Biopython code that builds the backbone (N, CA, C, O; Angstrom):
import numpy as np
from Bio.PDB.StructureBuilder import StructureBuilder

atoms = [
    (1, "UNK", "N", (87.446, 113.216, 84.016)),
    (1, "UNK", "CA", (87.483, 111.680, 83.693)),
    (1, "UNK", "C", (87.050, 111.009, 84.965)),
    (1, "UNK", "O", (87.270, 111.226, 86.157)),
    (2, "UNK", "N", (86.267, 110.001, 84.209)),
    (2, "UNK", "CA", (85.680, 109.025, 85.232)),
    (2, "UNK", "C", (86.286, 107.728, 84.804)),
    (2, "UNK", "O", (86.128, 107.387, 83.632)),
    (3, "UNK", "N", (87.050, 106.866, 85.728)),
    (3, "UNK", "CA", (87.385, 105.375, 85.527)),
    (3, "UNK", "C", (86.909, 104.961, 86.564)),
    (3, "UNK", "O", (87.102, 105.517, 87.645)),
    (4, "UNK", "N", (86.181, 103.874, 86.402)),
    (4, "UNK", "CA", (85.498, 102.585, 87.012)),
    (4, "UNK", "C", (84.904, 101.253, 86.645)),
    (4, "UNK", "O", (84.559, 101.000, 85.491)),
    (5, "UNK", "N", (84.790, 100.397, 87.652)),
    (5, "UNK", "CA", (84.573, 99.244, 87.400)),
    (5, "UNK", "C", (83.268, 98.979, 86.859)),
    (5, "UNK", "O", (82.651, 99.998, 86.550)),
    (6, "UNK", "N", (82.586, 97.707, 86.628)),
    (6, "UNK", "CA", (81.624, 97.457, 86.058)),
    (6, "UNK", "C", (80.204, 97.574, 87.649)),
    (6, "UNK", "O", (78.986, 97.401, 87.602)),
    (7, "UNK", "N", (81.055, 97.905, 88.765)),
    (7, "UNK", "CA", (80.269, 98.256, 90.012)),
    (7, "UNK", "C", (79.522, 99.452, 89.732)),
    (7, "UNK", "O", (78.361, 99.565, 90.128)),
    (8, "UNK", "N", (80.285, 100.634, 88.873)),
    (8, "UNK", "CA", (79.283, 101.607, 88.990)),
    (8, "UNK", "C", (78.856, 101.591, 87.442)),
    (8, "UNK", "O", (77.813, 102.203, 87.212)),
    (9, "UNK", "N", (79.324, 101.148, 86.629)),
    (9, "UNK", "CA", (78.868, 101.127, 84.935)),
    (9, "UNK", "C", (77.629, 100.425, 84.922)),
    (9, "UNK", "O", (76.675, 100.825, 84.255)),
    (10, "UNK", "N", (77.586, 99.132, 85.809)),
    (10, "UNK", "CA", (76.040, 98.388, 85.795)),
    (10, "UNK", "C", (74.782, 98.856, 86.343)),
    (10, "UNK", "O", (73.673, 98.328, 86.429)),
    (11, "UNK", "N", (75.185, 99.842, 86.646)),
    (11, "UNK", "CA", (73.788, 100.428, 87.594)),
    (11, "UNK", "C", (73.778, 102.275, 87.014)),
    (11, "UNK", "O", (73.356, 103.217, 87.685)),
    (12, "UNK", "N", (74.269, 102.336, 85.852)),
    (12, "UNK", "CA", (74.384, 103.712, 85.563)),
    (12, "UNK", "C", (72.977, 103.471, 84.356)),
    (12, "UNK", "O", (72.623, 102.355, 83.973)),
    (13, "UNK", "N", (72.529, 104.384, 84.044)),
    (13, "UNK", "CA", (71.445, 104.260, 82.817)),
    (13, "UNK", "C", (71.827, 105.457, 81.761)),
    (13, "UNK", "O", (72.557, 106.400, 82.063)),
    (14, "UNK", "N", (71.141, 105.247, 80.307)),
    (14, "UNK", "CA", (71.296, 106.088, 79.330)),
    (14, "UNK", "C", (70.588, 107.547, 79.563)),
    (14, "UNK", "O", (70.425, 108.436, 78.727)),
    (15, "UNK", "N", (70.224, 107.530, 80.919)),
    (15, "UNK", "CA", (69.498, 109.015, 81.122)),
    (15, "UNK", "C", (70.098, 109.889, 80.994)),
    (15, "UNK", "O", (71.324, 109.797, 81.061)),
    (16, "UNK", "N", (69.460, 111.108, 80.754)),
    (16, "UNK", "CA", (70.371, 112.598, 80.930)),
    (16, "UNK", "C", (70.398, 113.086, 81.969)),
    (16, "UNK", "O", (70.836, 114.231, 82.075)),
    (17, "UNK", "N", (69.943, 112.389, 83.069)),
    (17, "UNK", "CA", (70.604, 112.816, 84.697)),
    (17, "UNK", "C", (71.801, 112.053, 85.145)),
    (17, "UNK", "O", (72.563, 112.527, 85.987)),
    (18, "UNK", "N", (72.032, 110.609, 84.476)),
    (18, "UNK", "CA", (73.382, 109.598, 84.819)),
    (18, "UNK", "C", (74.414, 110.810, 83.762)),
    (18, "UNK", "O", (75.293, 111.552, 84.201)),
    (19, "UNK", "N", (73.964, 110.692, 82.322)),
    (19, "UNK", "CA", (75.164, 111.485, 81.928)),
    (19, "UNK", "C", (75.728, 113.035, 82.103)),
    (19, "UNK", "O", (76.830, 113.495, 81.803)),
    (20, "UNK", "N", (74.588, 113.662, 82.689)),
    (20, "UNK", "CA", (75.329, 114.906, 83.180)),
    (20, "UNK", "C", (76.107, 114.870, 84.633)),
    (20, "UNK", "O", (76.898, 115.604, 85.226)),
    (21, "UNK", "N", (75.521, 113.751, 84.853)),
    (21, "UNK", "CA", (76.369, 113.337, 86.615)),
    (21, "UNK", "C", (77.629, 113.142, 86.620)),
    (21, "UNK", "O", (78.458, 113.659, 87.369)),
    (22, "UNK", "N", (77.865, 112.068, 85.424)),
    (22, "UNK", "CA", (79.258, 111.766, 85.139)),
    (22, "UNK", "C", (80.138, 113.053, 84.199)),
    (22, "UNK", "O", (81.342, 113.067, 83.942)),
    (23, "UNK", "N", (79.243, 113.929, 83.870)),
    (23, "UNK", "CA", (80.289, 114.815, 82.869)),
    (23, "UNK", "C", (80.401, 115.868, 83.938)),
    (23, "UNK", "O", (81.193, 116.755, 83.617)),
    (24, "UNK", "N", (79.816, 116.034, 85.163)),
    (24, "UNK", "CA", (79.929, 117.360, 86.130)),
    (24, "UNK", "C", (81.559, 116.994, 86.641)),
    (24, "UNK", "O", (82.086, 115.918, 86.921)),
    (25, "UNK", "N", (82.095, 118.421, 86.624)),
    (25, "UNK", "CA", (83.533, 118.172, 87.142)),
    (25, "UNK", "C", (83.562, 118.422, 88.605)),
    (25, "UNK", "O", (84.610, 118.402, 89.250)),
    (26, "UNK", "N", (82.654, 118.606, 89.005)),
    (26, "UNK", "CA", (82.584, 118.813, 90.628)),
    (26, "UNK", "C", (82.114, 117.347, 91.675)),
    (26, "UNK", "O", (82.172, 117.199, 92.895)),
    (27, "UNK", "N", (81.702, 116.527, 90.700)),
    (27, "UNK", "CA", (81.232, 115.225, 91.596)),
    (27, "UNK", "C", (82.521, 114.469, 91.747)),
    (27, "UNK", "O", (83.244, 114.361, 90.757)),
    (28, "UNK", "N", (82.909, 113.888, 92.995)),
    (28, "UNK", "CA", (83.958, 113.273, 93.364)),
    (28, "UNK", "C", (83.332, 111.795, 93.496)),
    (28, "UNK", "O", (82.171, 111.389, 93.533)),
    (29, "UNK", "N", (84.794, 111.054, 93.559)),
    (29, "UNK", "CA", (84.935, 109.871, 93.325)),
    (29, "UNK", "C", (83.816, 108.890, 94.433)),
    (29, "UNK", "O", (83.220, 107.878, 94.063)),
    (30, "UNK", "N", (83.732, 109.541, 95.933)),
    (30, "UNK", "CA", (83.199, 108.888, 96.666)),
    (30, "UNK", "C", (81.737, 109.051, 96.794)),
    (30, "UNK", "O", (80.944, 108.450, 97.518)),
    (31, "UNK", "N", (81.532, 110.107, 95.832)),
    (31, "UNK", "CA", (80.083, 110.731, 95.723)),
    (31, "UNK", "C", (79.561, 109.527, 94.801)),
    (31, "UNK", "O", (78.556, 108.879, 95.090)),
    (32, "UNK", "N", (80.301, 109.306, 93.723)),
    (32, "UNK", "CA", (79.937, 107.630, 92.883)),
    (32, "UNK", "C", (79.791, 106.915, 93.147)),
    (32, "UNK", "O", (78.852, 106.234, 92.736)),
    (33, "UNK", "N", (80.785, 106.474, 94.209)),
    (33, "UNK", "CA", (80.459, 105.206, 94.885)),
    (33, "UNK", "C", (79.198, 105.163, 95.762)),
    (33, "UNK", "O", (78.546, 104.119, 95.741)),
    (34, "UNK", "N", (78.846, 106.028, 96.414)),
    (34, "UNK", "CA", (77.839, 106.253, 97.297)),
    (34, "UNK", "C", (76.425, 105.413, 96.164)),
    (34, "UNK", "O", (75.828, 104.338, 96.221)),
    (35, "UNK", "N", (76.390, 106.431, 95.368)),
    (35, "UNK", "CA", (75.719, 106.394, 94.336)),
    (35, "UNK", "C", (75.149, 104.781, 93.767)),
    (35, "UNK", "O", (73.996, 104.368, 93.643)),
    (36, "UNK", "N", (76.100, 104.292, 93.572)),
    (36, "UNK", "CA", (76.228, 103.152, 92.743)),
    (36, "UNK", "C", (75.778, 101.881, 93.893)),
    (36, "UNK", "O", (75.211, 100.792, 93.812)),
    (37, "UNK", "N", (76.411, 102.746, 95.023)),
    (37, "UNK", "CA", (76.004, 101.258, 96.430)),
    (37, "UNK", "C", (74.537, 101.793, 96.399)),
    (37, "UNK", "O", (73.817, 100.986, 95.813)),
    (38, "UNK", "N", (73.994, 102.680, 96.756)),
    (38, "UNK", "CA", (72.330, 103.014, 96.610)),
    (38, "UNK", "C", (71.581, 102.293, 95.909)),
    (38, "UNK", "O", (70.538, 101.776, 96.311)),
    (39, "UNK", "N", (72.176, 102.168, 94.495)),
    (39, "UNK", "CA", (71.544, 101.982, 93.685)),
    (39, "UNK", "C", (71.424, 99.979, 93.510)),
    (39, "UNK", "O", (70.410, 99.348, 93.211)),
    (40, "UNK", "N", (72.733, 99.447, 93.798)),
    (40, "UNK", "CA", (72.566, 98.374, 93.941)),
    (40, "UNK", "C", (71.763, 97.846, 94.975)),
    (40, "UNK", "O", (71.386, 96.691, 94.774)),
    (41, "UNK", "N", (71.388, 98.392, 96.058)),
    (41, "UNK", "CA", (70.690, 97.887, 97.304)),
    (41, "UNK", "C", (69.058, 98.121, 96.631)),
    (41, "UNK", "O", (68.146, 97.373, 96.984)),
    (42, "UNK", "N", (68.858, 99.105, 95.756)),
    (42, "UNK", "CA", (67.422, 99.631, 95.138)),
    (42, "UNK", "C", (66.688, 98.211, 94.482)),
    (42, "UNK", "O", (67.390, 97.208, 94.349)),
    (43, "UNK", "N", (65.237, 98.188, 94.081)),
    (43, "UNK", "CA", (64.750, 97.435, 93.687)),
    (43, "UNK", "C", (65.055, 97.754, 91.815)),
    (43, "UNK", "O", (65.417, 98.804, 91.284)),
    (44, "UNK", "N", (64.773, 96.552, 91.245)),
    (44, "UNK", "CA", (65.000, 96.898, 89.850)),
    (44, "UNK", "C", (64.293, 96.284, 89.159)),
    (44, "UNK", "O", (63.858, 95.210, 89.574)),
    (45, "UNK", "N", (63.928, 96.779, 87.828)),
    (45, "UNK", "CA", (62.740, 96.022, 87.249)),
    (45, "UNK", "C", (63.209, 95.346, 85.890)),
    (45, "UNK", "O", (63.406, 96.002, 84.867)),
    (46, "UNK", "N", (63.372, 93.938, 85.981)),
    (46, "UNK", "CA", (64.471, 93.390, 85.360)),
    (46, "UNK", "C", (63.411, 92.705, 84.138)),
    (46, "UNK", "O", (62.509, 91.910, 84.401)),
    (47, "UNK", "N", (63.706, 93.146, 82.932)),
    (47, "UNK", "CA", (63.287, 92.522, 81.999)),
    (47, "UNK", "C", (64.012, 91.511, 80.849)),
    (47, "UNK", "O", (64.991, 91.807, 80.164)),
    (48, "UNK", "N", (63.408, 90.489, 80.831)),
    (48, "UNK", "CA", (63.950, 89.414, 80.562)),
    (48, "UNK", "C", (62.889, 88.702, 79.258)),
    (48, "UNK", "O", (61.807, 88.148, 79.450)),
    (49, "UNK", "N", (63.551, 88.912, 77.984)),
    (49, "UNK", "CA", (63.087, 88.465, 76.616)),
    (49, "UNK", "C", (62.785, 86.900, 76.705)),
    (49, "UNK", "O", (63.708, 86.240, 77.183)),
    (50, "UNK", "N", (61.752, 86.270, 76.359)),
    (50, "UNK", "CA", (61.531, 85.052, 76.050)),
    (50, "UNK", "C", (62.072, 83.903, 75.627)),
    (50, "UNK", "O", (61.896, 82.731, 75.961)),
    (51, "UNK", "N", (63.012, 84.621, 74.546)),
    (51, "UNK", "CA", (63.823, 83.948, 73.948)),
    (51, "UNK", "C", (65.152, 84.294, 73.881)),
    (51, "UNK", "O", (65.579, 85.220, 74.570)),
    (52, "UNK", "N", (65.985, 83.558, 73.008)),
    (52, "UNK", "CA", (67.404, 84.022, 73.043)),
    (52, "UNK", "C", (67.504, 85.260, 72.299)),
    (52, "UNK", "O", (68.351, 86.120, 72.541)),
    (53, "UNK", "N", (66.502, 85.349, 71.262)),
    (53, "UNK", "CA", (66.387, 86.770, 70.104)),
    (53, "UNK", "C", (65.465, 87.875, 71.059)),
    (53, "UNK", "O", (64.440, 87.629, 71.695)),
    (54, "UNK", "N", (66.035, 88.879, 70.955)),
    (54, "UNK", "CA", (65.026, 89.904, 71.863)),
    (54, "UNK", "C", (63.661, 90.250, 70.789)),
    (54, "UNK", "O", (63.745, 90.675, 69.637)),
    (55, "UNK", "N", (62.739, 90.008, 71.357)),
    (55, "UNK", "CA", (61.482, 90.274, 70.669)),
    (55, "UNK", "C", (60.880, 90.973, 71.860)),
    (55, "UNK", "O", (60.454, 90.443, 72.886)),
    (56, "UNK", "N", (60.925, 92.594, 71.468)),
    (56, "UNK", "CA", (60.115, 93.768, 72.505)),
    (56, "UNK", "C", (58.467, 93.277, 72.624)),
    (56, "UNK", "O", (57.648, 93.518, 73.511)),
    (57, "UNK", "N", (58.371, 92.699, 71.693)),
    (57, "UNK", "CA", (56.634, 92.342, 71.741)),
    (57, "UNK", "C", (56.601, 91.378, 72.721)),
    (57, "UNK", "O", (55.447, 91.143, 73.080)),
    (58, "UNK", "N", (57.376, 90.785, 73.241)),
    (58, "UNK", "CA", (57.077, 89.165, 73.605)),
    (58, "UNK", "C", (58.136, 89.453, 75.227)),
    (58, "UNK", "O", (58.994, 88.588, 75.407)),
    (59, "UNK", "N", (58.079, 90.286, 76.016)),
    (59, "UNK", "CA", (58.905, 90.773, 77.282)),
    (59, "UNK", "C", (57.969, 89.824, 78.415)),
    (59, "UNK", "O", (56.832, 89.360, 78.498)),
    (60, "UNK", "N", (59.139, 89.866, 79.148)),
    (60, "UNK", "CA", (58.488, 89.174, 80.608)),
    (60, "UNK", "C", (59.362, 90.216, 81.756)),
    (60, "UNK", "O", (60.583, 90.287, 81.894)),
    (61, "UNK", "N", (58.360, 90.924, 82.455)),
    (61, "UNK", "CA", (59.112, 91.879, 83.456)),
    (61, "UNK", "C", (58.827, 91.277, 84.725)),
    (61, "UNK", "O", (57.740, 90.779, 85.020)),
    (62, "UNK", "N", (60.217, 91.359, 85.750)),
    (62, "UNK", "CA", (59.630, 90.984, 87.113)),
    (62, "UNK", "C", (60.911, 91.953, 88.141)),
    (62, "UNK", "O", (62.086, 92.261, 87.940)),
    (63, "UNK", "N", (60.120, 92.142, 89.058)),
    (63, "UNK", "CA", (60.906, 93.322, 90.157)),
    (63, "UNK", "C", (61.966, 92.100, 91.014)),
    (63, "UNK", "O", (61.558, 91.113, 91.626)),
    (64, "UNK", "N", (63.250, 92.484, 90.848)),
    (64, "UNK", "CA", (64.258, 91.951, 92.005)),
    (64, "UNK", "C", (64.829, 93.181, 92.612)),
    (64, "UNK", "O", (64.843, 94.360, 92.257)),
    (65, "UNK", "N", (65.390, 92.406, 93.846)),
    (65, "UNK", "CA", (66.392, 93.145, 94.431)),
    (65, "UNK", "C", (67.539, 92.301, 94.889)),
    (65, "UNK", "O", (67.368, 91.223, 95.458)),
    (66, "UNK", "N", (68.887, 92.893, 94.589)),
    (66, "UNK", "CA", (69.858, 92.071, 94.965)),
    (66, "UNK", "C", (70.169, 91.936, 96.064)),
    (66, "UNK", "O", (69.915, 92.863, 96.833)),
    (67, "UNK", "N", (70.786, 90.830, 96.535)),
    (67, "UNK", "CA", (71.066, 90.900, 98.240)),
    (67, "UNK", "C", (72.501, 91.198, 98.341)),
    (67, "UNK", "O", (72.908, 91.550, 99.448)),
    (68, "UNK", "N", (73.381, 91.110, 97.313)),
    (68, "UNK", "CA", (74.701, 91.136, 97.384)),
    (68, "UNK", "C", (75.288, 92.206, 96.195)),
    (68, "UNK", "O", (75.219, 91.823, 95.027)),
    (69, "UNK", "N", (75.687, 93.128, 96.398)),
    (69, "UNK", "CA", (76.307, 94.092, 95.100)),
    (69, "UNK", "C", (77.703, 93.932, 94.746)),
    (69, "UNK", "O", (78.454, 93.240, 95.433)),
    (70, "UNK", "N", (78.104, 94.579, 93.642)),
    (70, "UNK", "CA", (79.167, 94.110, 93.171)),
    (70, "UNK", "C", (80.187, 95.039, 93.949)),
    (70, "UNK", "O", (79.813, 95.826, 94.818)),
    (71, "UNK", "N", (81.598, 94.870, 93.536)),
    (71, "UNK", "CA", (82.574, 95.928, 93.890)),
    (71, "UNK", "C", (82.647, 96.848, 93.271)),
    (71, "UNK", "O", (82.471, 96.872, 92.053)),
    (72, "UNK", "N", (83.015, 98.130, 94.213)),
    (72, "UNK", "CA", (82.709, 99.318, 93.164)),
    (72, "UNK", "C", (83.998, 100.090, 93.630)),
    (72, "UNK", "O", (84.464, 100.419, 94.721)),
    (73, "UNK", "N", (84.390, 100.241, 92.219)),
    (73, "UNK", "CA", (85.898, 101.334, 92.405)),
    (73, "UNK", "C", (85.869, 102.321, 91.451)),
    (73, "UNK", "O", (85.777, 101.933, 90.287)),
    (74, "UNK", "N", (85.933, 103.682, 91.690)),
    (74, "UNK", "CA", (85.759, 104.817, 91.189)),
    (74, "UNK", "C", (87.029, 105.596, 91.331)),
    (74, "UNK", "O", (87.506, 105.721, 92.459)),
    (75, "UNK", "N", (87.758, 106.254, 90.060)),
    (75, "UNK", "CA", (88.425, 107.311, 90.492)),
    (75, "UNK", "C", (88.053, 108.449, 89.721)),
    (75, "UNK", "O", (87.510, 108.172, 88.652)),
    (76, "UNK", "N", (88.225, 109.836, 90.020)),
    (76, "UNK", "CA", (88.144, 110.442, 89.210)),
    (76, "UNK", "C", (89.208, 111.525, 89.051)),
    (76, "UNK", "O", (89.917, 111.591, 90.055)),
    (77, "UNK", "N", (89.536, 112.405, 88.080)),
    (77, "UNK", "CA", (90.273, 113.431, 87.548)),
    (77, "UNK", "C", (90.117, 114.530, 86.569)),
    (77, "UNK", "O", (89.792, 114.458, 85.384)),
    (78, "UNK", "N", (90.422, 115.602, 87.321)),
    (78, "UNK", "CA", (90.010, 117.201, 86.943)),
    (78, "UNK", "C", (91.738, 117.622, 86.378)),
    (78, "UNK", "O", (92.752, 117.442, 87.052)),
    (79, "UNK", "N", (91.695, 118.040, 85.379)),
    (79, "UNK", "CA", (93.154, 118.388, 85.388)),
    (79, "UNK", "C", (93.330, 118.607, 83.691)),
    (79, "UNK", "O", (92.410, 118.501, 82.880)),
    (80, "UNK", "N", (94.841, 118.959, 83.356)),
    (80, "UNK", "CA", (94.869, 119.327, 82.392)),
    (80, "UNK", "C", (96.201, 118.264, 81.546)),
    (80, "UNK", "O", (97.053, 117.858, 82.336)),
    (81, "UNK", "N", (96.369, 117.883, 80.243)),
    (81, "UNK", "CA", (97.535, 117.190, 80.052)),
    (81, "UNK", "C", (98.255, 118.052, 79.471)),
    (81, "UNK", "O", (97.820, 118.851, 78.641)),
    (82, "UNK", "N", (99.338, 117.982, 79.820)),
    (82, "UNK", "CA", (100.676, 118.483, 79.385)),
    (82, "UNK", "C", (101.422, 117.984, 78.054)),
    (82, "UNK", "O", (101.685, 116.781, 78.056)),
    (83, "UNK", "N", (101.828, 118.758, 76.846)),
    (83, "UNK", "CA", (101.989, 118.035, 75.931)),
    (83, "UNK", "C", (103.777, 117.610, 76.015)),
    (83, "UNK", "O", (104.272, 116.854, 75.179)),
]
sb = StructureBuilder()
sb.init_structure("model")
sb.init_model(0)
sb.init_chain("A")
sb.init_seg("    ")
for serial, (resi, resn, name, xyz) in enumerate(atoms, 1):
    if name == "N":
        sb.init_residue(resn, " ", resi, " ")
    sb.init_atom(name, np.array(xyz, "f"), 0.0, 1.0, " ", f" {name:<3s}", serial, name[0])
structure = sb.get_structure()
């Protein structure tokens, strides 16, 4: 089980790799914190719609790098719940 704040969830994607990573029982919270921190420091392709309504034919893309990252809190737990 992974419990985390948006500092982790905002930099994960719906990719197979990220899904498998979160589901991996051997991953520890400090590893997820480091992953999130590295992703906050990377360049991102930001896609912004030209209007309030998302029109995928009319998108504007820019590359950006955050100067600061969000707070990152992660807790992992592996075990069983007793009835």
